[in-house]
N, C-alpha and C positions, 0 to 999 in steps of 0.2 A: 489468257495468255498475254504476257508482257510483250510490247512491240520491241523489235530489234533496232537499236539506234545505230546510225552510221558511225564508223570509226573515224578517228581524226585523219587517218590517211585517206579515207574516202572523201571526206569533206575537203581536204586539201587538194585532192585530184580534181574535184568538181570546180573549185575556185580557179585552179590553174587553167582548166578547160575554158571557163567563161572568159578569162582574161585573154587567152589565146584567140578565142572566137572574135572578140572585138578587134584585135590587131590584124587578124587575117580575113576580115569580112570581105574586102574587095577581091583579093585573089581567089578566095573560095567561091565567091559568086561566079567569077568567070569560069572556073573549072566545073562548077555544078551545072552551069548552063550548057557547057560543051558535052558533059557526061550524060545528061538526060534531057536533051532538048525536046524530045517528043512527049516526055512524061510531065514536063512542067506545065502548069496551067495557072492562070491568074486567079488569085484569091482576094477576098476582101481583107483589108488591113486587120480587121478584128479577128479573122481566123488565125492570123500569125502572131497576134499580140498576146503571147501566152501569159505574160506577167501582168497584163491588163494595166499597163502604165500609160496607155494612150498613144504609143508610138512603136513601130516595128524596128528594133535596134539590136545591139550586141547581146543583150541578155536573152532575147528570144532565139538568136542564132545559137547561143551557148546551150540552150535547152534542147535544140535539135541534135547537137553534137553529143551531149551527155546521154541522150536517149537513143542514140544510133543503134540500129539493128532491130530485131524482132521486139515489137512493143505494142501489142494490140490494146486499143483503148486509150493510148497516150494522146495528150493534146497535140504533141509535136507530130503525130501521124496525120498530117493535113489531108491527105487523100484517102485516109481510112482503109488502107490495104493491109494493115497489121504490121507494117514495117516502117521504121523511120530511116529513110535512105535519100539518095540523090534527088528523087522526084520531090520529096517534101522540102528538101533544102532549096531546090530551084524555085518552088512555089513561094517560099518565104522571101527569097532574094528578089523576086519580081516586084514585091510590094515593100522592099526595103526603104526605110525612112518615112513611109506614109503614116499619117495619124489615124487613130481609131477612136470613135466616140461610141462607147458601149451603151446600148439602149437601156432605159430604166425598166426595171422588172417589179411588178407588184406581187407580193406573196400573200398578204393578208390585210384585212381592214377591220379595225376594232375601235369601238363597237360596230356591229354590222347593221344596226338600225337606229333610227332617231325620229323625232316628231317632224311633221310636215312643215312646221314653221321655221325649221332650221335652228342654228345655234348649237348643234351637237359637236363637241370636240372629238375628233377622230384621229387615230394614229394609223398611218399607212406604212406597213413594213415591207421591205424588199431589198433590192440591190441597185446600185448605180443611180440613186435618187438625188444625189448632190446637185445635179445640173437641172433638176426639174424647176420650171418657172410657172406652170399652171396645173391646176387640179380641177377636174370637172366631175360632178356627181349627176348622172343623167344628162341634163342640158344646162345645169347651173354651175357656175364657177364657185369653188370654195375659197375661203380666205386662208392663205398659208401663214402659219404662225412660226414654224421652225423647220429647218431643212438639215438633214445629214445624209450621208451616203446610204444609210440603211433604214432611215425612218423619216417620214413627214408628219407633222402635226398640223391639222387643218380644222376649220370650222365650217360646217355645212351651211349653205344658203337655203332659203325656203323653196319648196317644190311640191308637186302634187303627190298624193298618196300612191305608193307602189314601189316596185323594184327598180333600182337604177344601176347602170354600169358605172364603174369608177375608172377615169382615164387620167393619166399623168403625161405631161409633155415636157421634153427636154430641149436641148439646143437643136438637135436634128432628128430626134426619134421620140416615139411615145410608146405607151403601153396601156392596155385596157384589161381590167378584171371584170368579167361579165357578172351581172346580178350580184354585185358585192355588197350593196347597201339597200336597205328597205326604209322608205319613208312611211311612218305610221300615222294614223289618224290622231293618236294621243301619245302622251308620254307616261309610261307606267311608273308607279312608285317602285323603289328598289326592292321592296319586300313582297311585291305582288306578282302573281301569275294571272295574265289577262284571259278572261273567258269571253267577254264581249266588249269591244271598244265603245260602241255607241248604243244608245238605248233602243230597245225593241218597241216599235210604235204600238204593238198589240198589248204591251205591258204598261208603258208610259204613254198614255193616250193624249195627254195635253201637249200640243205642239210647242207652246212657250216653255214648258218644263223640259222637253227634249232639247230645245235650243240652248237652254241654260246649262244642261249637262254637257252638251257638245262644246259650248264656249269655254268650259273649264279646262279643256285640254287634257283631261284625265279620263281613263277608261271607266266605263259605267259599272261593269260587273267583274270582280276579281276574286282570286283565292289568296288567303293570307296564311303563311306559316310562321316560323319563329326561330328560336335561338338554340337549336341543336336537338331538341326533343322531336321524336317522330310522331307527332300527333296528326290527327285527321285534318286536312286543310279546311279552313272556315270561309264560307262564301260571304262576301261583303258587297254592298251596293253603295254607289256614290250619291251623296246628298250635296247638290251644288250650292255654292255660295249664294246667299240671298237674305232677304229680310222677311219676317213673318210677324203676325200678331200673337204674342205669347200671353197666355192667360185665358180665363173663361170668357167665351163669347155667348151671349144670350141666344138660346136656340129658338127655332120657330115654334116649338111646342111649349114655350113658356117655362123651361127648366130654370130654376134659380141657381145662380152661380155660388159655389162655396166661397166663403170669405178668404180662405188661404190661397185661392186661385185668382185673386183680383188684386189690383186692377189689371186689365189687359193692357199690354204695352208693346211697342215695336222692339224687336231684337234682330240684330244682324249677326250671322255666323259665316265663318269661312267654309270652304269645301271640307267635307269629312266623309269617312266611310262608316257604315253601320251594318250589323249582321242582317243577312237576308231573312233569317229566322231567329227565334230564340235558340240558345245553345242546347243541343240535343244530348240525350244520354250517351249516344255513341261518341260524340265529340268529347264529352266530359271524360269518359273512361279512357279515351285514347291519349288525352293530354295529362291527366292526373290519376293514373291507375292506382297509385298508392293511397289515394283518398277514399277509394270505394265509391259506390253509387248510392247517394243518400235518398234517391227518389222512391217514394212509397209504391210507385207503379213499376219498379224495375223488373218484377217477375211476370208482368203482363205480356201477352203476345204482341209483338211489334213495338215494345217499349224503347228500342234503340232510336226510333224516330220521334219519340215523345220528347218534350223539353225536360231537361234535368230540373228537379223541383224538390221542395222540402229541405232547403239548405239555408244557411245564414250567409251574410255578405262576406265575412272573413273567409269562408270556404270558397266562395266564388273568386275571391282575390287570388287564391292559389292558381286558379285556371287562367286568369288574365295574365299573371306573371309568367306562367309556363308558355303560353301561346303568343306572348308579345303583343297582346291587345290591351284594351282598357274598357272601363265602363263608359257609356255615353254620359255627357252632362245632362242635366234635366232639360236645358234649352235644346240640346241636340235631340234628345228623345222626343220632345214635343214637336219640333220641326219635322222630324221623321214621321211622327204619328199623323200630322196634318196632311201628309202626302202632297205637299206643294201648294195647298190652298190655305185660305184663312177661315174656312168654315169651322163650325163647332166640332165636327167629328171626322174621323179618319176616312169616312166614306166620301168626303168632299161636299157634304150637305149639312144643314142645320136641323135635320129631323131625326129624332131618336128612333123612328120607325124604320129608318134605313139601315140600322145596325143589324148585322146578320151573323155575328160571332156565335160560336157554339158554347153558350153558357149552359153547361150540361146539368149539373146537379150538385148537391152539397158535397163538400170535400171528403166526407167520410163514406160516401157510397160509390164514387167513381173517380176517374182520373182525367188529366188533360189528354188531348188528342194529338195525332201526328202533326208536326209543325207545318208541313206543306199542305195540309188539308184546310188550313185557316184562310180567311179572305185576304186578298191582296189590296194594298192601298195605291195611291197615285204614284208613289215612288217605286212600286213593285216589291214592297216588303210584306211578308206574311205575318198575320196575327198581331198587328199593333194594338188591336182593341181587346184582346182576350187571350185565352189559353192559360198563361200564368202571368201574374204581376211581376214586373221587372225592376230590379235594382238599378239605380243610376248613381253617378259618381258623387253628386252633391249631397250634403247632409240636409236634413229637414229643418225649416223654420217657418212658422205659420204666417210671419209678416214679410217674408222675403220678396214677394212680388211687389211690395210697396216701395222697395228701394233697389230693385235689380237694375244693373247697368244695361245699356242698350246694345253693347257690343260684347259678344261672347261671354255671357254671365256664367260664373263658376260656383254659385251658391254661397251660403254663409260659411263662416270659418269652422263652425262646429255645430253638432246637433245629432239627432238619431239618424240611422240609416233610412233612406227614402225609397219608396216604391212608387211606380207609375203603371197605370193601365189596369184593365179588368182581368178576370181569371175565370177558370171553369166553374167556380163555386158562386159566382155572382148571381144574386137572386133575380131570375128572369120575371118574376111576378111583379116587380116594382120597376116600371119603366124609368122613373126618375133616377133610381139608384143605378140602373144599368148605364144611363147616360153620364151621370156624374163620375162613377167609378171608372168607366171606360176612358173618358177624356181627361178628367181632372182629379182623379183619385190620388191626390198628393198625400200618401199615407206614411207616417213613420212606422218602421217595422218594429214590432214588439216581441217577435219570436215566441209568442205565447200560444200554446195549445195547437189546435188543428190548423190555425190560420197559416202557419209556416209551411204547410203542405202546398200552398198555392204560390210560393215564392220561387222565381227563376230569374233569368237575365239574358240579355243579348250583349254582344261586344261591339266595340267601335275601334277605329284607328284614325290617326291624323293623316290627312292628305298632304303631299308635298306642295309647297308654294311654287307652282310652275310659273315662272316669270316669262311672259311672252311679249315681245315688242311687235306691234302691228303697224307702226308708222313713225317717220322721222320728218321734222320740219325745222328749217329747210334741209334739203338733201344734197346741198352743194356748198362747199367751203374751200378756203385756201389751204394749200398743203402746209403752210406755216402754222395752222391751228388758230385758236382763239375764237372760233365760231360758236355762238350760243345755239343749242339745238334742243327742241322739245321732242321727247320720246313718248308715244302713246302706246298703250297695251293693257295687259292684265297682270294683277298682283305686283305692280311696280313699287308698292310700299315695302316689299321685301328685298329690293335691290340694294346691294352693298357696294357695287362698283360697275362701271361701264367701260367697255373696251371697244375701240374702233380699229379693226384690223384689216390689212390688205396684204397682197403678196409682196414678199421682199424683192429688192432690186436684183435683176440679173441682166446686166447691161442697161437697157432703157427700162424705166419703171413701167409697170402695167398701167393701162389706161385708167383704171379705177383709182389709182394713187397719184396720177399726175395733177399738177395744179392747172386750173383752167381760168380764163379771164373772160367775163361777159363783155361783149361789144355793144 
C-alpha cells in the first residue's frame, strides 16, 4: 500500500503552527502552568527535545501543539498518558531553553573479533557518536581514526584472549555494548574456518614445535572451502615458518643417498597450510563430480575414506582449481614430511626400522587404506610416508638439488611431473627401497601401466603474512614528529606502510597524543 502524503494545505498549517508557537511561547507557558499546575512535572531536557537539536525551543513547542489531543505513543506525550495536553505542555515549558546532550548509543561492532595483539580496524555503528572522545575494548583504549554521528572507526589495542565489552564515552555520557568483541589467540585466514587455534600437545609433542606454531599467530587446524562450488571442506594443518635440511640425510642404517636427492642443503619456508591427509575419494567426488572417480578401489567397501588414486596430474589440477587450493611445492612437501625435525624419516629418527607404514602388497592385488588409519608425524599429518605417492607442484630435474635456492625453492622451469613418498605397493621385502622411496623417492611420473594406480596427492594453501608488531623503541617522541623508531615483530618484511594513530582532538587532546618534555 502506498503511503498517503500530506497535502499542501496540511503542510502549510503545520508551518503556521510552528511559527505561532515560537511567537507565543512565553504567554502559552504562563497559561499552561496555571491550567495544569498539579500535572506538570520536571522532565530532563532530552525528554522534551523532540527534534534532537540539543535545546528545548520553539520547534519542540510546535510539535506539542501539532500533536495536541489523543496521540498514544507520540514523543510529545511526555507523561505517556495517551494524550498531548496541558500537562505535557507544562512539562516542556519547565525545561524551556535548557540544553540536551543525547548519550551515544552503540548498535553494532564489526568485525566482532580480532587477534589478541591488536591492530584490528573496527567500525562501531550507532547514534549520537559525534561527540565520542574515547573508546575502550575491555580495559584497553582503542585508537580513534574517524568520527561521525553514526559511525566510529577505531583500531584495537593488544589485550588478553577473551570476550570484551565495548564502551564509548562522550562529553557527559557513555554507552556500553556488553560482550561485543572477542580477542582471539590467532588471526584466521579469510578463507578458513578454524577448528583448533593452538596445537594439541598430544599430537604435536615437541614443545619447540608447538611454540613455533603459536608464534605464527595463525590457527593450527582449519577447514578450507573455495569459490562457489559446494565441495566437502578440506582439513588443513599449519606448517610454521622455519628452516630445515632439505635432501637426503645418511641414515643410521647405512642407507645410501640417491644422487638426485643430494646434496642436503638448508631451506627456509614461510608459513603454509597442507592437507591433514591425502585427498580422499569422497572429497574428490564432491568437488569434481563431472570427472568421475578414477580410483581402481572405488567399488570397495569404505572406499570414500581411501585416497583418490590412479589419476594423472592434469586430472588433479581440476580438483585444486575447483577447491581453491594448490599442490605443495617439493620443499613444502619435504618439510611437512620431516615433521619438524631434520632426521632422515618422517618418524623423527634415522632408522628405517622405525617406519611403520602399511606397505601392503603389489598394486594389482590390493588397494590403499583409509587415510586416517595411517601413522601421524610430528606435525600431526597422516600418511606422509606411504598409502599413495603424491604429486607436488615442481617439475622433476635430477640435478635440481645441486642449485636449489635456500629460500622457498619452486623447482626447475620445466620437466616431467614429480611424485614424492612411498605407496601401498612399495616392496616391504627390501628395507633399503622402503627407506629411499618413503623419504627421497623423487620420481618422475611416467603414467605407464600399473604404476599410475599408486598416484594420488594432497593439497596446500598459502598462509597470510600476519604482520605483528611486538615492540617499539623509543616509545616516546615529540608531537611535532621526526622521531626515528625501531619496530620489532613478525613478518615485518611484508610491511608496506606504518601508521601511528591516536584519538582526534575534542577540546584538549588525549594524553596519548600530547607532547611531553623530559626534565
